PASEBA-1860 file (N, C-alpha, C; in nm, 3 decimals):
! residues 126
1> XXXXXXXX> -7.809/-1.418/-5.041/-7.727/-1.483/-5.142/-7.734/-1.405/-5.272 ~ -7.654/-1.451/-5.368/-7.652/-1.390/-5.499/-7.739/-1.471/-5.593 ~ -7.825/-1.403/-5.665/-7.908/-1.469/-5.765/-7.860/-1.434/-5.904 ~ -7.859/-1.533/-5.992/-7.815/-1.514/-6.128/-7.915/-1.576/-6.224 ~ -7.948/-1.503/-6.329/-8.042/-1.550/-6.429/-7.983/-1.531/-6.567 ~ -7.964/-1.643/-6.639/-7.909/-1.637/-6.773/-8.020/-1.620/-6.877 ~ -7.984/-1.561/-6.989/-8.076/-1.545/-7.100/-7.995/-1.530/-7.228 ~ -8.062/-1.545/-7.341/-7.998/-1.525/-7.470/-7.965/-1.652/-7.545
9> XXXXXXXX> -7.990/-1.767/-7.487/-7.962/-1.892/-7.555/-8.057/-1.916/-7.669 ~ -8.021/-2.010/-7.756/-8.105/-2.041/-7.869/-8.039/-2.140/-7.962 ~ -8.101/-2.163/-8.075/-8.051/-2.255/-8.176/-7.998/-2.176/-8.296 ~ -7.872/-2.199/-8.330/-7.808/-2.128/-8.440/-7.730/-2.226/-8.526 ~ -7.680/-2.177/-8.638/-7.598/-2.257/-8.727/-7.451/-2.229/-8.705 ~ -7.367/-2.322/-8.743/-7.223/-2.304/-8.729/-7.178/-2.177/-8.800 ~ -7.092/-2.102/-8.732/-7.043/-1.977/-8.787/-7.120/-1.856/-8.739 ~ -7.236/-1.877/-8.682/-7.318/-1.767/-8.633/-7.264/-1.713/-8.501
17> XXXXXXXX> -7.323/-1.602/-8.457/-7.287/-1.541/-8.330/-7.407/-1.539/-8.237 ~ -7.378/-1.537/-8.108/-7.483/-1.536/-8.008/-7.429/-1.469/-7.883 ~ -7.513/-1.392/-7.816/-7.473/-1.324/-7.694/-7.559/-1.370/-7.577 ~ -7.495/-1.417/-7.473/-7.562/-1.458/-7.351/-7.549/-1.348/-7.247 ~ -7.651/-1.335/-7.163/-7.650/-1.234/-7.059/-7.685/-1.298/-6.925 ~ -7.619/-1.251/-6.820/-7.643/-1.299/-6.685/-7.681/-1.181/-6.597 ~ -7.805/-1.181/-6.549/-7.852/-1.075/-6.462/-7.823/-1.114/-6.317 ~ -7.753/-1.028/-6.245/-7.712/-1.055/-6.109/-7.788/-0.967/-6.011
25> XXXXXXXX> -7.832/-1.026/-5.900/-7.903/-0.951/-5.797/-7.873/-1.012/-5.660 ~ -7.919/-0.945/-5.553/-7.896/-0.993/-5.419/-7.769/-0.936/-5.359 ~ -7.703/-1.016/-5.275/-7.579/-0.974/-5.210/-7.461/-0.987/-5.304 ~ -7.438/-0.883/-5.381/-7.330/-0.886/-5.479/-7.205/-0.814/-5.430 ~ -7.212/-0.754/-5.313/-7.100/-0.674/-5.263/-6.975/-0.756/-5.234 ~ -6.992/-0.880/-5.192/-6.879/-0.965/-5.160/-6.831/-1.048/-5.279 ~ -6.900/-1.039/-5.390/-6.863/-1.115/-5.509/-6.745/-1.048/-5.579 ~ -6.643/-1.127/-5.608/-6.522/-1.074/-5.670/-6.505/-1.116/-5.815
33> XXXXXXXX> -6.567/-1.224/-5.854/-6.549/-1.274/-5.989/-6.676/-1.340/-6.042 ~ -6.685/-1.346/-6.174/-6.796/-1.413/-6.241/-6.741/-1.503/-6.350 ~ -6.807/-1.615/-6.368/-6.761/-1.710/-6.467/-6.875/-1.766/-6.550 ~ -6.841/-1.810/-6.670/-6.933/-1.881/-6.757/-6.883/-2.024/-6.775 ~ -6.973/-2.119/-6.757/-6.943/-2.260/-6.773/-7.048/-2.322/-6.863 ~ -7.016/-2.436/-6.921/-7.113/-2.504/-7.006/-7.107/-2.654/-6.982 ~ -7.218/-2.719/-7.012/-7.227/-2.862/-6.993/-7.301/-2.925/-7.110 ~ -7.231/-3.010/-7.183/-7.291/-3.083/-7.294/-7.356/-3.211/-7.242
41> XXXXXXXX> -7.451/-3.266/-7.316/-7.517/-3.390/-7.273/-7.417/-3.502/-7.249 ~ -7.425/-3.564/-7.131/-7.337/-3.674/-7.098/-7.196/-3.635/-7.058 ~ -7.169/-3.506/-7.045/-7.037/-3.460/-7.008/-7.042/-3.373/-6.882 ~ -6.927/-3.357/-6.819/-6.919/-3.274/-6.700/-6.917/-3.127/-6.736 ~ -6.956/-3.045/-6.641/-6.954/-2.902/-6.662/-6.810/-2.854/-6.678 ~ -6.785/-2.769/-6.777/-6.652/-2.723/-6.804/-6.643/-2.571/-6.809 ~ -6.524/-2.523/-6.783/-6.497/-2.380/-6.781/-6.500/-2.322/-6.921 ~ -6.555/-2.202/-6.933/-6.559/-2.131/-7.060/-6.484/-1.998/-7.051
49> XXXXXXXX> -6.526/-1.914/-6.958/-6.464/-1.783/-6.942/-6.493/-1.728/-6.803 ~ -6.408/-1.638/-6.755/-6.427/-1.575/-6.625/-6.359/-1.439/-6.622 ~ -6.408/-1.355/-6.534/-6.347/-1.224/-6.516/-6.373/-1.171/-6.377 ~ -6.284/-1.085/-6.329/-6.304/-1.015/-6.203/-6.408/-0.908/-6.222 ~ -6.491/-0.887/-6.120/-6.595/-0.785/-6.132/-6.534/-0.647/-6.151 ~ -6.432/-0.619/-6.073/-6.359/-0.493/-6.086/-6.223/-0.520/-6.148 ~ -6.188/-0.439/-6.244/-6.065/-0.461/-6.317/-6.093/-0.535/-6.446 ~ -5.989/-0.553/-6.525/-6.006/-0.616/-6.654/-5.945/-0.753/-6.670
57> XXXXXXXX> -5.920/-0.823/-6.559/-5.861/-0.956/-6.566/-5.963/-1.056/-6.618 ~ -5.930/-1.124/-6.725/-6.017/-1.224/-6.784/-5.940/-1.350/-6.817 ~ -6.011/-1.464/-6.819/-5.953/-1.592/-6.854/-6.048/-1.667/-6.946 ~ -5.992/-1.744/-7.038/-6.072/-1.818/-7.133/-6.020/-1.959/-7.150 ~ -6.111/-2.050/-7.177/-6.071/-2.185/-7.212/-6.005/-2.182/-7.349 ~ -5.909/-2.271/-7.371/-5.838/-2.273/-7.498/-5.933/-2.295/-7.616 ~ -6.039/-2.369/-7.593/-6.132/-2.402/-7.700/-6.215/-2.283/-7.748 ~ -6.223/-2.177/-7.668/-6.305/-2.062/-7.705/-6.225/-1.933/-7.718
65> XXXXXXXX> -6.099/-1.937/-7.681/-6.016/-1.817/-7.686/-6.007/-1.762/-7.828 ~ -6.031/-1.633/-7.841/-6.031/-1.570/-7.971/-6.168/-1.564/-8.035 ~ -6.263/-1.643/-7.983/-6.398/-1.645/-8.037/-6.501/-1.589/-7.938 ~ -6.478/-1.612/-7.809/-6.570/-1.568/-7.705/-6.512/-1.450/-7.628 ~ -6.599/-1.363/-7.580/-6.557/-1.249/-7.500/-6.651/-1.232/-7.382 ~ -6.594/-1.226/-7.261/-6.674/-1.203/-7.142/-6.661/-1.056/-7.102 ~ -6.771/-0.996/-7.064/-6.772/-0.856/-7.026/-6.878/-0.832/-6.919 ~ -6.872/-0.715/-6.857/-6.971/-0.683/-6.754/-7.018/-0.540/-6.769
73> XXXXXXXX> -7.139/-0.516/-6.721/-7.197/-0.383/-6.718/-7.231/-0.355/-6.572 ~ -7.147/-0.278/-6.504/-7.165/-0.253/-6.361/-7.293/-0.176/-6.331 ~ -7.334/-0.090/-6.422/-7.455/-0.012/-6.401/-7.580/-0.099/-6.400 ~ -7.580/-0.203/-6.481/-7.696/-0.292/-6.491/-7.677/-0.423/-6.417 ~ -7.560/-0.442/-6.358/-7.528/-0.567/-6.286/-7.550/-0.689/-6.375 ~ -7.489/-0.685/-6.491/-7.498/-0.796/-6.584/-7.360/-0.840/-6.629 ~ -7.349/-0.967/-6.661/-7.228/-1.025/-6.716/-7.265/-1.093/-6.847 ~ -7.198/-1.056/-6.954/-7.232/-1.108/-7.086/-7.123/-1.197/-7.141
81> XXXXXXXX> -7.163/-1.284/-7.232/-7.070/-1.370/-7.304/-7.101/-1.358/-7.452 ~ -7.015/-1.289/-7.525/-7.030/-1.276/-7.669/-6.961/-1.394/-7.736 ~ -7.037/-1.470/-7.813/-6.986/-1.589/-7.877/-6.990/-1.572/-8.028 ~ -6.873/-1.580/-8.090/-6.861/-1.567/-8.234/-6.809/-1.697/-8.295 ~ -6.831/-1.712/-8.425/-6.783/-1.830/-8.498/-6.819/-1.958/-8.425 ~ -6.943/-1.972/-8.390/-6.988/-2.087/-8.312/-6.970/-2.218/-8.387 ~ -6.938/-2.322/-8.312/-6.917/-2.455/-8.366/-7.015/-2.552/-8.301 ~ -7.043/-2.664/-8.365/-7.131/-2.765/-8.304/-7.081/-2.811/-8.167
89> XXXXXXXX> -6.950/-2.810/-8.145/-6.893/-2.849/-8.017/-6.919/-2.748/-7.907 ~ -6.972/-2.631/-7.942/-7.010/-2.531/-7.843/-7.147/-2.559/-7.784 ~ -7.216/-2.656/-7.837/-7.350/-2.690/-7.791/-7.350/-2.734/-7.645 ~ -7.445/-2.684/-7.569/-7.457/-2.722/-7.430/-7.540/-2.622/-7.352 ~ -7.557/-2.650/-7.225/-7.626/-2.558/-7.135/-7.521/-2.467/-7.073 ~ -7.538/-2.338/-7.087/-7.443/-2.241/-7.037/-7.490/-2.183/-6.905 ~ -7.399/-2.181/-6.807/-7.430/-2.134/-6.673/-7.343/-2.015/-6.635 ~ -7.402/-1.922/-6.565/-7.330/-1.809/-6.507/-7.311/-1.836/-6.358
97> XXXXXXXX> -7.195/-1.802/-6.304/-7.166/-1.826/-6.164/-7.094/-1.709/-6.101 ~ -7.113/-1.692/-5.969/-7.048/-1.585/-5.893/-6.954/-1.646/-5.791 ~ -6.834/-1.591/-5.780/-6.734/-1.643/-5.688/-6.667/-1.536/-5.606 ~ -6.572/-1.580/-5.521/-6.502/-1.489/-5.430/-6.351/-1.492/-5.449 ~ -6.305/-1.556/-5.555/-6.162/-1.565/-5.583/-6.130/-1.498/-5.715 ~ -6.008/-1.447/-5.726/-5.966/-1.381/-5.849/-5.836/-1.439/-5.905 ~ -5.784/-1.544/-5.843/-5.667/-1.608/-5.899/-5.711/-1.698/-6.015 ~ -5.623/-1.720/-6.108/-5.655/-1.790/-6.233/-5.710/-1.930/-6.211
105> XXXXXXXX> -5.644/-2.009/-6.128/-5.685/-2.147/-6.107/-5.824/-2.155/-6.045 ~ -5.850/-2.072/-5.945/-5.979/-2.075/-5.877/-6.092/-2.030/-5.970 ~ -6.067/-1.930/-6.048/-6.170/-1.876/-6.136/-6.206/-1.970/-6.250 ~ -6.121/-2.066/-6.277/-6.144/-2.162/-6.385/-6.203/-2.294/-6.335 ~ -6.229/-2.303/-6.206/-6.279/-2.427/-6.146/-6.424/-2.415/-6.104 ~ -6.502/-2.518/-6.132/-6.642/-2.520/-6.092/-6.657/-2.523/-5.940 ~ -6.559/-2.578/-5.870/-6.564/-2.590/-5.725/-6.549/-2.456/-5.655 ~ -6.502/-2.357/-5.723/-6.480/-2.225/-5.664/-6.609/-2.148/-5.645
113> XXXXXXXX> -6.706/-2.172/-5.730/-6.828/-2.093/-5.731/-6.940/-2.155/-5.647 ~ -7.002/-2.073/-5.565/-7.110/-2.119/-5.477/-7.248/-2.083/-5.529 ~ -7.256/-1.985/-5.616/-7.384/-1.939/-5.668/-7.390/-1.958/-5.819 ~ -7.497/-2.023/-5.864/-7.513/-2.056/-6.005/-7.651/-2.017/-6.055 ~ -7.657/-1.985/-6.184/-7.784/-1.960/-6.248/-7.847/-2.091/-6.291 ~ -7.964/-2.084/-6.350/-8.036/-2.205/-6.392/-7.988/-2.258/-6.526 ~ -7.915/-2.178/-6.601/-7.862/-2.220/-6.728/-7.949/-2.181/-6.846 ~ -7.887/-2.168/-6.961/-7.959/-2.139/-7.085/-7.901/-2.227/-7.196
121> XXXXXX> -7.988/-2.286/-7.276/-7.947/-2.381/-7.378/-7.894/-2.312/-7.502 ~ -7.780/-2.360/-7.551/-7.722/-2.314/-7.676/-7.703/-2.435/-7.765 ~ -7.763/-2.432/-7.882/-7.752/-2.543/-7.977/-7.696/-2.491/-8.109 ~ -7.586/-2.550/-8.153/-7.521/-2.509/-8.277/-7.526/-2.625/-8.375 ~ -7.590/-2.603/-8.488/-7.605/-2.705/-8.590/-7.506/-2.683/-8.703 ~ -7.457/-2.792/-8.761/-7.363/-2.783/-8.872/-7.435/-2.763/-9.003
END
């Protein structure tokens, strides 16, 4: 299977920037896409950003578009999420996931991904 480990979370103030990293290992050859999701206390896990492993196709949630950027480093097998202009509403546990679909709808759905990391906490204070 594919293993994913997130890192880079922390506590910041509104307006600050933070970069999350997802280290990928295991059977990555069949993986076609990677996504970032987040879950706030008492809420369901929601889509944040996703991209195909090969190529430059990316998708973003409306709430983060223009502020967040998803990228990958094929040499290091990592997927990063650069978060700028953070807001208190960005607070939550952020998860990295690996999937096998590259169509927009599938890549934005939690049901599409079979492999998930343990998550990293991001707290944004006003």
